[in-house]
N, C-alpha and C positions, 0 to 999 in steps of 0.2 A: 504494499499500499504505499502511495507517495507520502512524503512528510508533509505535514500541515503547512499551507502556504507556499508550497514548492512549485505548484502549477499556477501560472500567471496568465491573466487576460490582458491583452495589450490594446489600448485604444488611443486615439488622438485627443490631446489636451486633457489626459487623464492624470490624476493625483494618485501617488503610490507610496504605501508604507514599504520601504526596502530594509532589510537587516540581515546580519550574519554574526556568527559567533566563531570563537576559536575551536580548533579540533579537540574533542573531548572536553570542552568547555575551557580550554588552557587560555592564557593571555594572548592578545594579539598586538597589544602595546605594552612594551617593556621598559620605555622610559619616556620622559616628556617630549624628547625630539620625534618619537614615533608618532605621537598624536598629532604634532604639528606637520610632519611629513605626510600623513594620510590627508589632512586637510589641504596641504599644498598641492597633492595630486588632484583632489576634487576641483580646486580652483584652476589648475593648469588645464584640466580638460573642458572646463565651462566657460573660461574667460574668452574674450574676443581673440581671434588667431593671432594677431599681432601682438596682443599682451601675453598670450601663452608663450609665444617664442621668446619674448623678453624674459619671462620667468624662467624659462629653461636656461637661457644664457647667464642670468644672474646666479642661479642655484648651482649649475654644473659647469660654469666657464665656457662650454662649448655645447651646442645642440647636436647630438649624435644622430638625431633624427627628428622630423617634424612630428610633434605629438597630435594624437587624434583629437579632433575638436568637436564639441557638442554645443557650442555656444547658441543660445536662444532655442535649442532643441530640448534641453533639460535645464531645469532650475531648482535649486534646493531651497525648500520652504522651512524646514527645521531640521535639526541635526542633534545628535548627542553621542559622543564616543566615550565608551566605558572600557575598563581594562581588558575584558574578554569579548566584548561584542560592540556592534555600532548600530545606530538607527539613522536612516535618512528618510525624510518626508519630502518627495520630490514631484515636480510636474514635468511631463514630457508633451511635446507638441506634435510629434509624429509617432506613428505605431513602431513598436519594437525598438526604439532608440535606447531604452533601458538596457536591453540586452548587450548591445555594444559598449554602452558606458560602464556598466558594471563589470563586464569581462575585462575591459581596459584597466579599470581602477584596481580590481582585485588581483589581476596578474601583476601590475606595476608595484602595488604595495607588497605583495608576497615575495616579488624578486628583491626589492629593497631589504626586507627582513632577512631573506636567505643570505644576501651578501653581507650585511651588518653582523649578523649573529652566527654565520656559518651553519645555518639550519638545514635539516633535511626533513623530508616529509611534508605533509600538507599544513599549512598555517591555518586555513578555515576548515570548519567542520564539513562543509559541503557547498554547493553553489548557494548564491545568496537566496533568501526567502522574500517574498513580496506579495502584495494584494492590492488590488485596485480599490480606491476609496470611493464608494458609491453614494455618499450622502454628506452634506455640508456638516452636519452635527458629528459625523465620525471624524472629519478633518479637525474640528476644534478639539474633540476630546483626545484624538491621538496625538496632537501637538503638545497637549498637556502631559499625556503619559510619557512621551519622549523626554520632555523637559524634567519631568520628576525623576527619571531614573537615577541621578546621583544620589538620592536619599537612601538607596540601598548600600552605598559604599561606606567603609569605615575611614574617617577623615585622617586618622592617625596612621593608616596604611597606604593610603592613596595620596601622595603628596606632590605638590608641583612647586616651582619656583614662585608662583603666586599662590599665596594661602587662599583657602577657601572654607566655607563653614556650612554651606547649604547648597541645595540646587540652584539658588539665586545667583551665587557668585562662582559656580563650578566653571573652570576655564575652557572646557571643551564641549559646551553646549551652546546652542543659539539663544538661550533664554534672554541673556543680557542684551543681545542684539534685538530682541522683540521689544524690551522695555525702552529701548533707545530709537525703535523704529528704523533700524539700520537697513539700508538697501544697498547691495553690491551688484556688480556685473554678474554674478553667478548665484546670488543669494537674495530672495525677496519674500518676506514674511506677509506681505499684503493680503493673500488670499485668506489668512486667519485674522489679522490684525483689522481689516476692514470691516469684519462682522461687529467689531466693538466700536467703530467710529460712525458707521452708517445704518445699523439696524438695531431695533429693540431687542436687548438681551433677554429672551424668554426663558433662558435656562434657570436663572434664579434672579429674583428682584434685587438681591443684595450685590450682585456682581456687576460692577460698573466698568471694569477694565480687564485686560487680559491678564494683568498681574493678579487681581483678585479672583479671577477665574481659575487660576492654577492654584493659589493658596487655598481656595474653599474646595478643594478636591475631596470627594467622597471616596474612601478606600476601595469599595467594591465596584468595579466598572460595570456599566449596563451590560446585559447578556448579549445584545446585539453588537457590543463593541469588543467583546472577548475574542471573537474570531480573527481580529486584525492585530492582535497583540503578539508579542514574542512567545514562541513555544515555551512551555514550562518543562 
């Protein structure tokens, strides 16, 4: 039987929850530089072609090849990188672009780890998992679920050069970018944020902003939402 969320439905202009974990639930990020490198690769593939090439030259001194480019074909809406797994909430504008993007990202990052740590074997447990988000309310709840992931971590064991105390200031999550309404060439939270700017918030009368929407999280997610969350 296929693993949960291993079969994907690809559509134009679809939103997707994409995730993967380490083989046997082992770490995929071993130090702070690894988190930064993963995000660098995301940025590399999703930036404008001329900016992507400049990033290659700045990072590697010389561009041994032209990186694949998915600018304006895929946009990151939310993300969170955890020690042994990652979450990406993304939008694709063309069918099946996700396949090419995730193949390029996964291979590039796995090769980086293999070279840096002289690794053998598979870094990731399997191919990425993903599911199409079919309702706006799922998009809202899923972004919150992604941003709350760091609450699972022991802050004394997961340390970075920048100190953190909760999901609100976790360095490798897009939550702070949401609060600042930060929009980049490859990152755009507006599909979620715009709900709080232009629509009545019917979820809870006390929720007036995205920040309060996240902080007022109820621990048990709706049953309809459970199918789009990370495999247990």
